[in-house]
Structure formats: structure tokens, C-alpha cells
C-alpha positions as CSV (number, residue, x, y, z in Angstrom):
1,X,180.4,14.3,32.5
2,X,178.6,15.1,35.9
3,X,175.3,17.0,35.3
4,X,177.6,19.0,38.3
5,X,181.4,19.8,38.7
6,X,181.0,18.2,42.2
7,X,184.9,16.7,42.3
8,X,186.8,20.0,40.9
9,X,185.6,22.7,43.7
10,X,187.1,22.8,46.9
11,X,186.0,25.5,48.2
12,X,184.2,24.2,51.3
13,X,187.7,24.6,53.0
14,X,186.4,28.3,53.3
15,X,184.0,27.1,55.4
16,X,180.3,27.6,54.4
17,X,178.1,28.8,57.2
18,X,176.0,26.1,58.6
19,X,173.0,28.2,58.4
20,X,173.5,28.8,54.3
21,X,174.1,25.1,53.9
22,X,170.8,24.2,55.8
23,X,169.1,26.1,53.3
24,X,170.5,24.4,50.5
25,X,169.2,20.5,49.0
26,X,172.3,17.5,49.7
27,X,172.9,17.7,46.4
28,X,173.9,21.7,46.4
29,X,176.4,21.3,49.5
30,X,179.4,20.4,47.5
31,X,182.6,21.6,46.9
32,X,181.1,24.1,44.0
33,X,179.5,26.2,46.5
34,X,181.0,29.9,47.0
35,X,180.0,31.3,50.0
36,X,179.0,35.3,49.8
37,X,178.0,35.9,53.8
38,X,174.7,34.2,54.8
39,X,174.0,33.3,51.0
40,X,175.2,30.1,48.5
41,X,176.0,30.4,44.8
42,X,176.9,27.1,42.8
43,X,176.2,26.6,39.4
44,X,174.5,24.1,37.5
45,X,175.5,23.0,34.1
46,X,173.7,23.5,30.7
47,X,176.2,21.6,28.5
48,X,178.4,23.3,26.1
49,X,178.6,25.3,22.7
50,X,180.1,24.1,20.1
51,X,181.7,27.1,17.8
52,X,183.6,27.5,14.8
53,X,186.7,29.3,15.3
54,X,186.1,31.4,12.2
55,X,182.9,32.7,14.8
56,X,184.5,33.4,17.7
57,X,187.7,35.0,16.1
58,X,188.0,35.9,12.8
59,X,189.9,39.0,13.2
60,X,192.6,38.5,16.3
61,X,196.0,37.5,14.8
62,X,195.5,33.8,14.0
63,X,199.4,32.6,14.1
64,X,199.2,34.4,18.0
65,X,195.7,32.6,18.5
66,X,196.5,29.1,16.9
67,X,200.0,29.5,19.5
68,X,197.9,30.3,22.3
69,X,195.5,27.6,22.1
70,X,198.1,25.1,21.3
71,X,200.0,25.9,25.0
72,X,196.8,25.5,26.8
73,X,195.9,22.3,25.1
74,X,192.8,23.4,23.3
75,X,191.4,22.8,19.8
76,X,192.7,25.1,17.2
77,X,189.1,24.7,14.6
78,X,186.5,24.6,17.6
79,X,185.8,26.4,20.9
80,X,183.9,24.4,23.2
81,X,182.6,26.1,26.0
82,X,181.2,25.3,29.1
83,X,177.9,27.1,30.0
84,X,177.0,27.7,33.7
85,X,173.6,28.8,35.2
86,X,174.8,31.0,38.7
87,X,172.1,29.9,41.5
88,X,172.0,32.4,44.2
89,X,170.5,30.8,47.3
90,X,169.7,33.8,50.2
91,X,167.3,33.1,53.1
92,X,164.9,34.1,51.3
93,X,165.5,33.7,47.5
94,X,166.9,31.6,44.9
95,X,167.4,33.2,42.1
96,X,169.0,32.4,38.8
97,X,170.8,34.4,36.6
98,X,170.1,33.5,33.1
99,X,168.0,29.9,32.2
100,X,170.0,28.9,29.4
101,X,169.8,27.6,26.3
102,X,166.2,25.2,26.4
103,X,166.2,22.3,23.6
104,X,166.1,24.0,20.4
105,X,169.5,25.9,20.6
106,X,172.1,23.0,20.2
107,X,172.6,19.2,20.8
108,X,175.6,19.7,23.1
109,X,173.7,22.3,25.4
110,X,170.0,22.3,27.1
111,X,171.0,20.2,29.7
112,X,170.1,22.5,32.7
113,X,166.6,20.6,33.1
114,X,168.1,17.8,33.7
115,X,170.9,18.7,35.8
116,X,168.5,21.0,38.6
117,X,167.0,17.7,39.0
118,X,170.3,15.8,39.5
119,X,170.6,18.8,41.8
120,X,167.4,18.6,43.9
121,X,166.2,22.5,42.0
122,X,162.9,22.4,41.6
123,X,162.2,25.2,39.0
124,X,158.6,25.7,40.9
125,X,161.1,27.2,44.2
126,X,163.0,29.9,41.6
127,X,161.7,33.1,42.9
128,X,163.7,35.6,40.5
129,X,165.0,34.8,37.3
130,X,167.4,37.7,36.2
131,X,169.2,38.0,32.6
132,X,172.4,39.1,31.7
133,X,171.3,39.5,27.9
134,X,169.5,38.3,24.9
135,X,171.5,35.7,23.3
136,X,169.8,32.2,22.8
137,X,172.0,30.0,25.2
138,X,171.2,32.5,28.2
139,X,167.6,33.2,27.1
140,X,166.1,30.2,25.4
141,X,165.3,28.0,28.2
142,X,163.0,30.5,29.5
143,X,159.9,28.3,28.3
144,X,159.3,24.7,27.5
145,X,158.5,23.1,24.0
146,X,154.9,23.7,25.2
147,X,155.3,26.7,25.6
148,X,154.6,26.9,29.1
149,X,157.3,29.0,31.5
150,X,159.6,27.2,33.3
151,X,159.8,29.1,36.1
152,X,156.4,29.6,37.3
153,X,156.4,31.3,40.3
154,X,159.6,33.8,39.7
155,X,159.8,37.3,39.0
156,X,162.1,38.5,36.0
157,X,164.5,41.3,35.4
158,X,166.6,42.6,32.1
159,X,168.3,45.9,31.7
160,X,166.1,48.3,30.0
161,X,168.5,48.9,26.7
162,X,168.5,44.9,26.8
163,X,164.9,44.4,26.8
164,X,164.4,47.3,24.0
165,X,167.3,46.3,21.6
166,X,165.7,42.4,21.2
167,X,161.9,44.0,21.9
168,X,162.4,46.3,19.0
169,X,160.7,45.0,15.4
170,X,163.8,46.6,13.7
171,X,166.5,44.6,15.6
172,X,165.7,41.2,13.3
173,X,166.6,43.3,9.9
174,X,169.2,44.9,10.9
175,X,171.3,41.4,12.6
176,X,172.9,39.7,10.1
177,X,171.9,36.8,8.4
178,X,173.3,34.4,10.2
179,X,171.8,35.9,13.8
180,X,168.5,36.9,12.7
181,X,167.5,33.4,14.5
182,X,168.7,34.9,17.7
183,X,166.5,38.1,17.2
184,X,163.7,35.8,16.3
185,X,163.6,34.0,19.2
186,X,164.3,36.5,22.0
187,X,161.4,38.3,20.5
188,X,159.1,34.7,20.8
189,X,160.7,34.4,24.2
190,X,160.6,37.7,25.7
191,X,157.0,38.4,24.2
192,X,155.6,36.2,27.6
193,X,157.2,38.3,29.8
194,X,155.8,41.3,28.1
195,X,153.4,42.1,31.2
196,X,155.7,41.0,34.2
197,X,159.4,41.8,33.3
198,X,161.2,44.4,35.7
199,X,163.5,46.8,34.0
200,X,166.5,48.5,35.5
201,X,169.5,50.7,34.5
202,X,172.9,49.8,35.9
203,X,174.2,50.9,39.2
204,X,170.2,49.8,40.4
205,X,170.5,47.4,43.3
206,X,167.8,44.2,41.2
207,X,167.7,42.4,44.6
208,X,168.8,42.9,47.8
209,X,173.1,42.5,47.4
210,X,172.3,42.2,43.5
211,X,174.6,45.4,41.7
212,X,173.9,45.8,38.5
213,X,176.9,46.4,36.4
214,X,177.2,47.9,32.8
215,X,179.0,45.6,30.6
216,X,177.3,46.7,27.1
217,X,179.6,45.5,23.9
218,X,178.7,41.6,23.8
219,X,175.6,42.9,23.3
220,X,173.8,46.6,23.1
221,X,172.5,46.1,27.1
222,X,174.9,43.3,28.3
223,X,174.6,43.9,32.6
224,X,177.1,41.6,34.6
225,X,176.1,41.5,38.6
226,X,177.8,42.4,41.0
227,X,177.4,40.6,44.7
228,X,177.9,42.0,48.0
229,X,177.4,40.8,51.6
230,X,181.0,38.6,51.1
231,X,184.2,39.2,52.5
232,X,185.5,39.9,49.0
233,X,182.5,40.6,46.6
234,X,181.6,38.4,43.8
235,X,180.8,39.4,40.0
236,X,178.5,36.9,38.0
237,X,179.8,38.4,34.4
238,X,177.4,37.0,32.0
239,X,179.5,36.9,28.6
240,X,181.7,39.8,29.1
241,X,184.5,37.7,29.7
242,X,184.3,34.4,27.7
243,X,187.2,32.7,27.3
244,X,189.3,31.3,30.2
245,X,193.0,32.0,28.4
246,X,192.1,34.4,25.0
247,X,190.0,36.9,27.5
248,X,192.7,37.2,29.8
249,X,196.2,37.0,27.7
250,X,194.8,39.5,25.0
251,X,191.7,41.2,26.0
252,X,192.3,43.6,23.0
253,X,191.4,41.1,20.5
254,X,188.6,41.3,18.8
255,X,185.4,38.7,19.6
256,X,183.1,37.6,17.1
257,X,180.5,36.8,19.7
258,X,180.6,40.7,20.5
259,X,177.7,42.7,18.5
260,X,180.4,45.4,19.4
261,X,183.9,44.1,19.1
262,X,185.6,47.6,19.9
263,X,183.0,48.1,22.5
264,X,183.2,44.2,23.8
265,X,186.7,45.6,24.4
266,X,186.7,48.3,26.1
267,X,184.6,47.0,28.5
268,X,186.3,43.9,28.9
269,X,189.8,45.7,29.7
270,X,188.2,47.7,32.1
271,X,186.6,45.1,34.1
272,X,189.5,43.1,34.1
273,X,191.0,45.8,36.2
274,X,188.6,46.3,37.9
275,X,188.4,42.5,38.7
276,X,192.1,42.6,39.8
277,X,191.6,45.8,41.6
278,X,189.1,44.7,44.1
279,X,190.3,41.2,44.1
280,X,186.8,40.2,43.6
281,X,185.6,36.6,42.6
282,X,184.3,36.0,39.3
283,X,181.7,33.9,38.5
284,X,181.5,33.9,33.8
285,X,179.1,31.5,32.2
286,X,181.3,30.0,29.2
287,X,184.4,29.6,31.7
288,X,185.7,25.7,32.3
289,X,183.1,25.0,34.6
290,X,182.1,25.5,37.5
291,X,183.6,28.6,35.7
292,X,184.5,30.6,39.1
293,X,187.8,32.1,40.2
294,X,189.7,35.1,40.5
295,X,191.4,37.6,37.8
296,X,195.0,38.3,38.4
297,X,197.4,41.1,36.6
298,X,200.1,39.1,34.7
299,X,202.6,41.8,33.4
300,X,200.4,44.2,31.1
301,X,197.5,41.5,30.8
302,X,195.9,38.9,33.1
303,X,195.4,35.9,34.0
304,X,192.1,33.6,35.4
305,X,192.6,31.4,38.3
306,X,190.3,28.9,39.0
307,X,189.1,28.3,42.3
308,X,189.0,24.5,43.1
């Protein structure tokens, strides 16, 4: 598996402006780049997760779930979602949305540092890190094995509700036993940002052209981000939409990864409707890499159409 999936995207056919591509090192000019006005969005792989199906969809109709997975050529006992870290290059900023899992979560993940190096991206050049939420595969890559922040020159941003939830000492005790390490890990890492975090509310323009969208449910303060400035908007979806078949064909099935499954369902349905109506592009963390495409209505359900 190549660190960056350079052959499965053909978005350069849309014509990336010379001024935008000139900002990027050669490794970031392949077909997995998106033009958004004068900015360019690309994704760097952090590897993938390996999750038991019993964790992911324990309350979905199992016969229908198995049939859907088989129809899509997927294993029926394990999910292995890609982890795609979006990076937006503008004229004066290099913005990361989440920071991957680091080296202490899963052996199949934690590849972001190597893949950024392969792509010619220096962590010291990152100007801004914007978090969708505080789960391990999105946050734990904040610090390295020497407890140093990986992005030393960046400013950091998180939704206020999400920050307050993970920083609350009571959260560890309130979490189910199998997720207590999520809370401990989040508290340990967010402590590094205590004096430098920039908090925001839904609807805020976090950075120029970056609108915060409330997509709570997966976690209490999960945020997505609508990028404006191109012909069509693009949503950085985080984990609000997480499976290229299940989330679209059966958005009302509860996900075991959502902290509030009912709110997760309501958020997912509302978000899919908005994406289909607005004809916005979607870049979601766990969709097949590079995780970018569009949402189309399919009768009473939806489908994900990968671009490239």
C-alpha cells in the first residue's frame, strides 16, 4: 500500500490552478488533490483501524448487515476502515484536520508521520490544527514518544463542548470500561494544549473559509467543517459519516462507535440530506481512501460516489 494513494484520484481533470499547485511540494500535486478556490486539499494516510463487527454495529439487523457487507465485497467479522487526515494548503496556511493516532493505539495505524515525510510535509510548517473530536485515532498523534508536541508552530482549535467533555475529570469514571483508555488518553494529550487551545462554538468561522458545523452524537461535541471558497463547498466530516456502505444505505442503523447512537443517527440523516441538497463534496476520515466524494440520494437512502 503506497503511503499516499496517488493513482486512484483523477481530480486534476478539474484543473488545479497554477497558483495553488505552486504552493505544494511535488509529492502533493498528484490526482488526490482537490482544488477549493485558490486552496488545495489533500489527504495523508495514517494507516487503518481493525475493529470487530461486534463493536461497530452490534444493534444493527445482523442478517441485513451481513448481506450488505457481502454485497460490497467486505468481510463480515471485521471492519478495517482507512484513516485519512485532510490537509488544506492556502496562500498563507497549512491546516490539518486531526492528527492521527500516533504510535500507541493500533499497530495498523500511526503511519501519519512517515507518510507526511514521504509527501514532503514538514510538521514544523503546519500553521493550524483543527480537531473534529477527541477519539484516539484523531487526537493521540498530537505528541510523540518523547512527549513533545509534533506540530511545534501550530495553533490548535477544538469545539468548546468537546474540550470540556474530555477535560472533565469525571469523564473517565463515566465512560464504559472498554473506553476508559479513550478518556485517559484524551486527558493526557489535551493537557499539553491547556494554555494554547482556541475554543469555538458551532457556526463559527474557525479560520478563513472554515465553518464549524455541529455534528454531535459520535461524541458530545463532534464538529465537522464546511470549506468555502470553491465552486462547491466541501465538508470535512470527521466521523459523523464513517462507512461507505452502511452510513449511506442505512443511516438509521445505530453505530457502536457513536457515544450517543440516537443523536448520531439524527446527525447523520440531517448531514446526508444537506450534502445531497447542497451538492457539497465530502471528505470523511474513514471512507475508502482518499475518502473524498459526493453524496447522492438513492430512493429513501443515499450512496457515496467516490471521486477518482
